[in-house]
Structure formats: C-alpha cells, structure tokens
C-alpha positions as CSV (number, residue, x, y, z in Angstrom):
1,X,0.2,0.2,-0.1
2,X,1.3,3.7,-0.6
3,X,0.5,6.6,0.3
4,X,1.2,10.5,-1.9
5,X,2.3,13.3,0.4
6,X,2.8,16.2,-2.0
7,X,4.5,19.4,-0.3
8,X,4.1,22.9,-0.9
9,X,6.9,25.2,0.7
10,X,6.2,28.4,2.4
11,X,9.7,30.0,0.9
12,X,12.6,29.5,-1.5
13,X,15.6,27.3,-0.9
14,X,18.1,24.9,-2.8
15,X,17.0,21.2,-3.3
16,X,19.9,20.0,-1.7
17,X,18.8,21.2,1.7
18,X,15.8,18.3,2.5
19,X,17.9,15.1,2.5
20,X,16.2,11.8,2.8
21,X,16.9,11.7,6.8
22,X,14.4,14.6,7.0
23,X,12.1,12.7,5.8
24,X,12.6,9.7,7.1
25,X,12.5,11.9,10.6
26,X,8.9,12.7,9.7
27,X,8.0,9.6,9.2
28,X,9.3,8.0,12.1
29,X,8.1,11.3,14.8
30,X,4.4,10.3,13.0
31,X,5.0,6.8,14.5
32,X,6.4,7.3,17.7
33,X,3.5,6.9,19.8
34,X,1.7,3.9,17.4
35,X,2.0,-0.1,18.1
36,X,5.2,0.6,15.5
37,X,7.2,3.0,17.2
38,X,9.3,-0.4,18.8
39,X,10.5,-0.7,15.2
40,X,12.7,1.8,15.3
41,X,15.3,0.6,17.4
42,X,15.3,-2.8,16.5
43,X,17.9,-4.3,14.1
44,X,15.5,-5.4,11.6
45,X,13.6,-4.7,8.2
46,X,11.3,-1.4,8.8
47,X,8.7,-2.8,6.7
48,X,8.3,0.9,5.0
49,X,10.2,2.9,2.6
50,X,9.7,6.4,0.7
51,X,11.3,8.1,-2.6
52,X,12.7,10.8,-3.1
53,X,11.4,14.1,-3.8
54,X,9.9,14.9,-7.1
55,X,11.2,16.8,-9.6
56,X,14.6,17.5,-8.4
57,X,14.4,20.8,-8.4
58,X,15.1,23.8,-6.1
59,X,12.0,24.6,-4.1
60,X,9.7,27.8,-4.9
61,X,7.2,29.0,-2.4
62,X,3.8,27.7,-3.4
63,X,5.3,25.3,-6.3
64,X,3.9,21.7,-5.0
65,X,6.7,18.5,-5.1
66,X,5.5,14.8,-4.0
67,X,7.3,12.2,-2.5
68,X,5.8,8.7,-1.7
69,X,5.8,6.3,1.0
70,X,5.1,2.3,0.8
71,X,4.6,-0.7,3.1
72,X,3.2,-4.1,2.4
73,X,1.5,-3.6,6.1
74,X,-1.5,-2.2,5.2
75,X,-2.4,-0.6,8.6
76,X,1.1,1.0,8.8
77,X,-0.5,2.8,5.9
78,X,-3.8,3.6,7.5
79,X,-1.7,4.5,10.6
80,X,0.3,7.2,8.3
81,X,-2.6,8.7,6.8
82,X,-4.1,9.3,10.1
83,X,-1.3,11.3,11.8
84,X,-0.6,13.1,8.7
85,X,-4.2,14.2,9.2
86,X,-4.5,15.8,12.3
87,X,-1.1,18.0,10.8
88,X,-1.6,21.5,9.6
89,X,1.7,21.5,8.1
90,X,5.0,19.9,8.2
91,X,8.5,20.5,8.9
92,X,11.5,19.0,6.7
93,X,14.6,20.8,8.2
94,X,14.7,23.9,9.3
95,X,11.5,24.7,6.4
96,X,7.6,24.4,6.6
97,X,5.6,23.1,4.2
98,X,1.9,23.4,3.6
99,X,1.0,19.3,2.8
100,X,-1.7,17.2,0.4
101,X,-2.5,14.2,1.3
102,X,-3.9,11.1,-0.9
103,X,-5.7,8.0,0.8
104,X,-3.7,4.9,0.6
105,X,-3.9,2.8,-2.4
106,X,-2.7,-0.1,-3.7
107,X,-0.5,0.3,-7.0
108,X,-0.8,-2.8,-9.5
109,X,1.7,-3.7,-12.1
110,X,0.4,-5.1,-15.2
111,X,3.7,-4.9,-16.3
112,X,7.6,-6.5,-14.9
113,X,9.0,-3.6,-13.0
114,X,12.9,-2.6,-12.8
115,X,13.6,-0.1,-10.4
116,X,17.2,1.5,-10.5
117,X,18.4,1.3,-7.0
118,X,21.5,-0.9,-6.9
119,X,22.3,-3.7,-4.6
120,X,25.2,-3.9,-2.9
121,X,27.0,-6.6,-1.0
122,X,30.4,-7.0,0.5
123,X,31.8,-10.2,0.1
124,X,34.6,-9.8,1.7
125,X,36.4,-6.9,3.9
126,X,36.8,-4.3,1.0
127,X,35.3,-6.6,-2.0
128,X,32.4,-6.1,-3.4
129,X,30.3,-8.5,-5.4
130,X,30.2,-8.2,-9.2
131,X,28.6,-10.0,-12.2
132,X,31.9,-9.7,-14.0
133,X,33.6,-11.5,-11.1
134,X,31.2,-13.4,-9.2
135,X,28.9,-16.1,-9.3
136,X,25.5,-15.0,-8.8
137,X,24.9,-18.4,-6.3
138,X,27.8,-16.2,-3.8
139,X,25.7,-12.8,-4.4
140,X,21.9,-14.6,-3.3
141,X,23.5,-16.0,-0.9
142,X,25.1,-13.1,0.9
143,X,21.9,-11.2,0.3
144,X,19.9,-14.1,2.1
145,X,22.2,-13.6,5.1
146,X,22.2,-9.7,4.8
147,X,18.7,-10.4,5.7
148,X,19.0,-13.1,7.7
149,X,20.7,-10.8,10.1
150,X,18.2,-8.7,10.2
151,X,15.5,-10.5,11.5
C-alpha cells in the first residue's frame, strides 16, 4: 500500500537542503506513539520505504512537489495517513510546508517493473560483489545472510 504526500514550500530554497533523513524523521515522529514505534530501535527491516522528492529541482514558494511512502503493511500506511491528517503543516529540516495527502492506495503492476536502485553486497572486506567477477549464487547467498541478520 502507498500514500502520496504533496508538499508546498512556504519559501524558496535549494533542493539539496532537504535530505532523505529529514523525510525519515517525519515518518518516525508520526509513528512515535503507535504500535510501530518499537520498530525504530530494532536491528531489522522497518516495513516501509519512501521515495525521493520529485521533481528534483529547487524549492519555490507555493510550487508543489511530492514523495511516496509505501509498505506491505496496510495498517502502517493507514496509521501514517491518520497521523498526517492531524497536522496543519510539516517541517523538513528548518523549512515549513503545507501538504496535501492522498488516500492510501494499492498500485498493481501489469508488467514487470525494474528499479534503478543498486544492491551492493560485500563479499569480503573491501571486496564487493560484481556480476563480472563473482557467481550469482554468491550474490544470492550474501543477500540471504544480510536479510537473516535483520530478523
């Protein structure tokens, strides 16, 4: 399930002044008083992810941008939706934004969807997996080992 957050800055500033950890901070602050607050300090998968802010241009007062939050846990998205609805504005870094909130929605893909995000796995100290030099089974084994560490 996903939710789209459209943000409208109240002043002009550079795109680089808002980092991913600012968005992550807003999400964790909204989850603070919910059953999901315990996930924050556990060394395991967090069950949500979020997109970059788009379009990736400098922020102009009154010009809308957006980002998505997604999770396989539908209830987590519903909790975030409810918490966002209680706010008048959000702060990212030191900047205030008005925002518009979408209803939670599922996105069904009709075709195979390929992302552009790389997966980097360490094979040995300072040696990283490369399709050119390492077998696929090594990649899959390391991927499984990393995932099991987070359980």
